[in-house]
N, C-alpha and C positions, 0 to 999 in steps of 0.2 A: 271627908264634906261629901258634903247630897250629887245626888248626878244633876247634869243641865243639860239631858237630850229632852229636847221638842218633841211636839207630838208628832207624825209624818202630817206632811198635805200638800195638797197640788204642785207647792213651789217646791219639793223639794228633790225631784228630777231636775230641779239644778245643778246639780251633782253628777251632769252628766262623767263618768269616766269611761274614757274609751269601751271601744266593745268586748273587747278577746280581755283586758280588767277587769268586764266586769262580771261575765259568764266564765273565766277562770282564771280567777285572781288566785285563790290559791295556787293551783297545781304552779302557777305561772313566777309564782311567788317562789317557790321551791326551786325553779331553777335558775334563779338572782343572784347566787351567793357570792360573784365576784366583783372587785372592782375597779374601774376606769382606771385609774392612776396607774405608771410603765411597776413592771415589777422586775424584782431585781436580778440582774443577769444570770446567774443560778434558777431562779424559780421560774415555772411553764406562764407561758403569756396569760394575757387573765382571757377570761370568756367573752368574748359580746354581748351587752345587755341595753333594753330599748330604755338608753337614757342618754338627757344632754342639760346643761348648764345653758340659757337661752340668757347674755349680756345683756344690759340695757345703759343707754344713753341719751342725754340731750343736746349740749353743744359740747364742742371742742373750741380749747381756747380766747374764749370772750368771759373773761374777768370779770364782768358786770354784774354778771350770773352765778354767782358760786356755788349757788345749791341744787345748778339744775348745767352746769358745767365739772369739764373736768381738765385740766390746763395739758397742755400739746407735749410736755415732759410724762404728764400720768401716764397718756393715751400709748402715746409711742412705746412704754415698758410694758403693760398689758398688751400692747401687740408683741414686742420682744419673746415677752416670755410665754407669751401660744409658739410662735414661730420654731423659737431655739428649743423648745421642750415636748416639741412634736405636735399638738395637738392636734384635733382634726377640726376645721375649721370649715361649716357647710353653711349653705342655705339655710334659712329658717324653714323652710316647705321642705326639706328633704327631712329633719326633723319630726314632721307631722304626719309628714307619710311614714313614714319609719315607726311613728307609734299608731296609727290608724290598723296598719300589718301585724303591728306586733314584727317587724323586721329589727335587730340586732344591732346597732348603730356600731361603729368600731370606738374603741376603748379613748375616751378622752376627747370626744365630742363638744363643742361648744358651736351655735349660733350667737350674730350679732344684729342687734337692733338702734336705733335710736327714733325716739317720740317726737315727734311736730314739725319736724321739717327744716328746723332752723340753715340758716345759708352758712354756718361753721362744718355741717355736714358735706359738702359739697367743699366748701375751701378750705377745709384743713385737715377734716377726719380722710376726707375720700385720699383725697393720695399718698398717704400712709396706705389706708387699707391699700389699693389699688398697686400700689409696690410690693404688697407682700400675695398677694391673690385673693384674698381675703371678700367672699363674699358677705352683703349685707344686707338687710331690711329699713328703710323706715316708714313709719306708721305718723301717717301726714291727716292732720287738721284741717279741710279744706278754704274755712271760710278767710284765713290773714291769707292765703294762697292768692284766691281767686278775687279778695279785696287789692293783693299787691302791697301787702306790708312791711315794712323793713324787717328786715331780721330773716326772711321766712326764704327758702327759695320761691325761684320764678318755675311755673311747670316748666319752661323751654331748660332752666339747667334741669329739672328732676326730668325731662324728656333725655338730653347727654347724656345723663348718667344711667339712664337707664339703656343705652347702647352701648354704654360698659357691662351691662349683667346687672346691675342696682336694682333691686327689686320694692315696692313699695307698698302700704295697707295700711288699713281704713283704720281711722283716728276721731272719726265721726265728724262733721261740720264745723260744728260750735265748740268743743272741747269744754261742754258745759258739762255738769258734775250732773250726770245722764240721772243714774238714783233718785235724784230730790224730786220731790214732787213738787213742785209751787203753790201757793198761799192759794186754797181753795179750788187747786187741780183736781179735777175727780182723776179713778183709775185710768177710765177710758183716753181721756182729753194728754193725759201724762205716755199713755201707750202710744198713740197718735204720735205728740210732739219726740218722741224717743228715733221710734222709727222712721219717720221722715227725717232725721239727723243721721240718722245711720244710711238708710238709700239716698240720698242725696250725696252724703259724701263718698257713697260705691257710685255714683253714676258718674261724680268729676272725674274721679280717679280711674273709671274707665274712658270717660270721653278723652282725657285728657293724656294720660300714661298708656293706655292699650292693654297689652299682655305680659306689661311689667309689674302688673298688679296680681296679688295674689287673688286666685278666683275657686282655689278646688281641691279645698277648702276653703273661703272669703275668710281672711285671718284679722281679726280686729284688735287693739290696745283700748283697753278704757281709759277714759280720759284720766289723769293722775292717778289711776289706777284704783280708780272707787266703784265701787258696786256693790249689788244685793240682789235678793231671793229673785225678785220683778223684775231686774234686768237681766239678769239671766236666763231669767224665761224668758223673755221680748227674743233676746239676743238668739236662743237659740232653736226657735222658731223658723229666724232668718238666716239659719244655715250657719253662725259663723262657728270661729277658736278661735276661744278669745284669752287673752294674757290679761295679769296683770302688773303692777309694780313688786308683791311681796316675793322677799329671796325665796330662793332653793331649786335645787334641779329635778326637773323632769321626767317623769318615769312612766310606765303603763297603766299606773296607779292612781294619774294625778288627776284633775277636773277640769276636761278639757274647754270648761266655759270660767276657768280662773286660773288659769295657767301663769305661776310662780317664773319673774326672770329676776334677775340679780342684778342691782339698778348703783350708781354710782356718780359719786359728787364729790370736787375738791376734797371734802372732808369725812367720806368715805373712800377713798381711792386707791389706799396705801398698799405695798405689794404685801405683802401679809397677809392682808384681808381679799387682796386678790389671788395667790396664790389657793387660798382654804376654798375661797366660793368656788373658780372653775373646776375643782376635784372634786364639789360635792357629790354628792348620791342624793336618790328620791328616798325620803323618809315614805316606808309603802303603806301611806295613809288610807285603806279600805271603808270604812266610816267614821265621818266624822258629827257634833255637833256641839253647838249651833251652827250651824253654815252659814246663818243667813250673817254678814260680815257688821251690818247697820244695826247700834244699839240705841235703845230708847233712851238708855240710864248709863249715869256715867258708873257704876256701881261694874268694876270689872269682874267679865264675864267668864263662869266655868266652860272649858274647854274641855270637851271629851272625844278620844277618840280611841279608833281600833285599828290597830296594824297586823298587816299579813305574816304570815310567817318568814322571815328570812332568818335562816342559818348567823351567817355575819355580821349583824346585828346586836352589840354591845347593848339590851336594851338596862342592863344595868346601870351603864351610865348616863343613861340617858336622859337628859335635863334639858330646861325652860327655862327662856330669861324675857324680860318685861320689864323695861321702862327700871335698868338696874338691879333690877329683883333678878334675881336666879329662884326657879320655881320648882320645887319639887313632884316630881309627880306622883299621886296619889294610883296604886295600879288595880283597879277593880278584877283584870283577870290576869294573870301575870304575863307575864312581855309578852301581852298581847291588846290589853284597853286600860287608858290611862289616864289620871283627867287633872288635870292645872289649874289655877284658877289664880289672879295677880292679889294684891294686896293693896293698892293705890286704886284711884276713882284713874279713869279712863280721860286722857286728855278732850276736846273741842278739838273735833279735826282724825285723823288719821293716828295708829297706833298699830302693833302686833305683836302677837307670841311665836318666838322664837323657840324651837326643837332642834335641838340638836345629838346628835350618838355615834361614838366612835365605832368602826366596820374591824377594827383591831390592824389595820394595815397604812394606818396615817389616816383619812380618810371622814368623812362625816355622810353621816344623812342627814337629811337637813330639810323642814316642814317652819312655813310661816302662813299662821294664821293672820290677816286682817282685820283691824274693826274700825268702823267709824263712826259717828259721833257728829249729828249737826248736821248743816248744809251741805256740808263737801266745799272740795275746790280750795281747798285751804292748805 
């Protein structure tokens, strides 16, 4: 398979790893050798590592929108599992702070997030979360809130949640596919539009919710989880730590401008899936090419990934998946660098390559790469 490595450009700075991961990635990788799962009674306690699973929901108990909804029973089962299995459910800010400082997190650390600020978060999800003492963050796109659109929480309701400890973050003003340039739109005009969109949302959130908004650093969830190299560059200049919707755990090698979250809806919320995802570990990717998920053609991309040395990663059992295909890695450097490529054309809209490898203790290292073809927002 031919190499897919892109030539380095100024946009490659959009692969912003956590500072310690960039400077000391090999040394730190040798330290991160134990999992987050609970050990058997006779086994030594796992060594903490800087890794967390971030969960993402939209609606809870709103059957009119199954693609962005989980049922009340599904959501309750998720929370019950986290509670009974002793997961460490923390504010999202604590995960970001630990990663920036390279400070280990307790085993089984999880953060919970919601996108869009729908009414069901306050009406249905909040009481279940509050009863368990679970913190969470809501990424809000502000335009429908300012317009008083039905289905979204009001600022008054969000202020009530903020008084109970709920935190909020930026999901843009418009919820447009921000990476996409409109017909005839120059890069400078696109840049101005995107920055205005994000800064207007930031101003509304601060004005309405004050200290309940993540500000140091500010946090962003890309609309639809879609981003490009150009968009990551703009987000970096504005100082954001940014999240997508591709699956996987977060670790010190994760790109802080495209952090993964495990997303759930009615179809993909079964407990067997949930158990695997919340116990996942971050595949230690220190280089990748291509980095830009936006594709100009429908040819499935060749993806090259370089891994930091990690003794308990079973590289020989690594496999990648794409639209029903199991992709066999071609190792360009044994247990270190590999390449995969799908056969089927990528669809219009979003798709992903998901790569996993067992750790020998019943958990999986996980990495997901987003691909976007077309205008986005589908």
